[in-house]
C-alpha positions as CSV (number, residue, x, y, z in Angstrom):
1,M,-0.4,23.6,-57.8
2,S,2.9,23.3,-55.9
3,V,4.3,26.5,-54.4
4,T,7.9,26.7,-53.2
5,L,9.0,29.1,-50.5
6,Y,10.7,32.2,-52.0
7,P,11.6,35.3,-50.0
8,E,8.4,37.3,-50.7
9,L,6.2,34.4,-49.8
10,V,8.2,33.8,-46.6
11,D,7.7,37.5,-45.7
12,Y,4.0,37.3,-46.5
13,I,3.4,34.2,-44.4
14,Y,5.3,35.5,-41.5
15,Q,3.5,38.8,-41.5
16,F,-0.1,37.8,-42.4
17,C,-0.5,34.3,-41.1
18,D,-0.3,34.9,-37.3
19,D,-3.2,32.6,-36.6
20,F,-0.9,29.6,-37.4
21,K,1.9,30.7,-35.1
22,T,2.3,29.0,-31.7
23,V,2.3,31.0,-28.5
24,D,6.0,30.3,-28.1
25,E,6.7,31.4,-31.7
26,I,4.9,34.7,-31.0
27,L,6.8,35.2,-27.8
28,A,10.2,34.3,-29.4
29,G,9.5,36.8,-32.2
30,R,8.7,39.5,-29.7
31,T,11.8,38.6,-27.7
32,L,13.9,39.0,-30.8
33,L,12.5,42.5,-31.3
34,Y,13.4,43.4,-27.7
35,S,16.8,41.7,-27.7
36,I,18.6,44.8,-29.2
37,S,21.8,45.1,-27.2
38,D,21.5,48.8,-26.5
39,I,17.9,48.6,-25.2
40,N,17.2,50.4,-22.0
41,K,17.2,47.8,-19.1
42,Q,14.1,49.5,-17.6
43,L,12.2,49.1,-20.9
44,L,13.3,45.5,-21.1
45,A,12.0,44.8,-17.5
46,V,8.6,46.4,-18.4
47,S,8.5,44.3,-21.6
48,E,9.1,41.2,-19.7
49,D,6.4,42.1,-17.2
50,K,3.9,42.6,-20.0
51,G,4.8,39.3,-21.7
52,W,6.6,40.8,-24.7
53,Y,10.0,39.4,-23.8
54,S,11.1,36.1,-22.2
55,N,14.3,34.9,-20.6
56,E,12.9,31.3,-20.7
57,P,15.6,28.9,-22.1
58,H,13.4,27.4,-24.7
59,I,12.3,30.8,-26.0
60,Q,15.9,32.0,-26.0
61,A,16.9,28.8,-27.9
62,M,14.3,29.4,-30.6
63,S,15.7,32.8,-31.3
64,A,19.4,32.0,-30.8
65,D,20.3,32.0,-34.5
66,G,18.8,35.4,-35.1
67,F,15.6,36.8,-36.7
68,M,16.0,35.6,-40.3
69,A,16.7,31.9,-39.3
70,F,13.9,32.1,-36.8
71,K,11.4,33.5,-39.3
72,L,12.3,30.9,-41.9
73,K,11.8,28.1,-39.3
74,V,8.4,29.4,-38.3
75,V,7.3,29.9,-41.9
76,E,8.5,26.4,-43.0
77,R,6.6,24.9,-40.1
78,I,3.4,26.8,-40.9
79,Y,3.7,26.0,-44.6
80,N,4.3,22.3,-44.1
81,E,1.5,21.9,-41.5
82,H,-1.1,24.3,-42.9
83,R,-0.4,24.6,-46.6
84,D,-4.0,23.9,-47.6
85,E,-5.5,26.2,-44.9
86,L,-3.4,29.3,-45.8
87,K,-5.2,32.1,-47.5
88,L,-2.5,33.2,-49.9
89,N,-3.3,36.1,-52.2
90,L,-1.7,34.7,-55.4
91,C,-1.6,36.5,-58.7
92,P,-4.1,34.7,-61.1
93,K,-1.6,35.1,-63.9
94,C,1.8,34.1,-62.6
95,F,0.7,32.5,-59.2
96,K,3.2,34.5,-57.2
97,I,2.3,36.2,-53.9
98,T,1.0,39.7,-53.7
99,R,2.3,42.3,-51.2
100,T,-0.8,42.1,-48.9
101,P,-3.9,40.0,-48.6
102,S,-6.0,42.7,-50.2
103,A,-3.6,43.6,-53.1
104,R,-5.0,43.3,-56.6
105,Q,-1.8,43.9,-58.6
106,C,1.1,41.6,-58.9
107,R,4.5,42.8,-57.8
108,F,6.2,40.4,-60.2
109,C,4.3,40.4,-63.5
110,F,2.3,43.6,-62.8
111,H,-1.0,41.9,-63.8
112,D,-3.9,43.9,-62.4
113,W,-7.3,42.3,-61.4
114,H,-9.2,45.3,-60.0
């Protein structure tokens, strides 16, 4: 079965497939969260000390196009490299992604497999 990436599947993979993210991808994702322009500089310094934010050029480059572009790049890489390893919770009727790994009702066709 061939699955194409659609917005809900992108969200699912980004949120629930952390095991396939690289260390740099995790750090770049966190850096994007802490890159809010009005963030307290003291909080930013603490975040950097704890490893939640990075000024490293390659991390900044990964997140330069914003969160949505970054998320799509990460998900495309994960999907292309680990397609057969991903534990996707797909609806048994329409084969679309559920909201969470433990969901038992489809958000698209409303099929229920409790």
